[in-house]
N, C-alpha and C positions, 0 to 999 in steps of 0.2 A: 801319778791320772787314763783314768784309760780312756775309751777316745768316747762321745756323746751316742750315738747310735747303738751302740754293746752296754752303755750303761739301759739308756733305752729296754732295749728287746730282750736288756737279761730281765727288768722292774716291771714290764706286762708277762712278763714271762711267768716272773714271783709271784704275781696276782693270783696269773692265770691259776697258776699250779698249788697256791695256799687257798683258794674256792674248794678250788678238785679234791686234796689235803681232808679239808675241811667237811667234805659231804663222801665221800664214805670214809669215813672216820665213824661219821653218821652212818649211813646205811648198815657200816658192819657194828658194830655194836654191838648186835646179838650173840656172835661167834668171839665178839671179844669176854662179854662173864658168862659164857659156860663156864653151866658154877664144878666141871673138872678143872680139877687144874695142870694136867697134864695138856690137853688136847687147849687151853686157856692160854697156853706157853707157845706151841705151835704154831696158831695161828695169828695170838702176836706176829712173832719175830714171820712166823710167814708176811702174810698182814705189811708190815713197816724193810722191809727186805725187799714184798714188790714196788711200795713211796716211794725210797730211797733208788731202786733201781729206773723207773719211772723218770724220777726226778735227772739225775744225773742223764741216761739219754737225752730229758730231750733241752735243756745246758749244753750237750755237743751241740745236735742239730740248734739251736737258738746261736750259744756265740759261741760257735767254737773254739768248749768245754774250756770257757775264761770261765771262774765262780768267784765269787768275791764277796764280803759280808752281807753286799746289799741283800745282795738274793735272801738269806736263812733272815734278816731282820727285815724284809720286806712281805715273805711267811711267815712269820709269828704274827706280829698283823694285822692281814688280813684274813689268820684262822680265831684269832684273839678278838678282831669287827662281828666277826662271824659267828660268832659266839656269843656274843654281848648285843647281838641282834637277838639268836637266835632262845634269850631264855630273856628279854625282850616280848617277843609276840606271844610267849608260857605264860 
């Protein structure tokens, strides 16, 4: 069982990062759907490498490098919620 303060800070960070992740993907959609396959692969790898490094550096700062399944679950739920809300606006 993890302490409550670490769990709470991890959940808050994951919610904020889920929102950040969704909006970065939304902003970079043009580069991810680029017509040239080579550039599309390079852009996708670069973007997701940046996003993964950002997440793990944030986990290191917020929770002293402790990674739990809660964080990935919260990021997935928040990204799905943002996608649902964005589709409802259209």
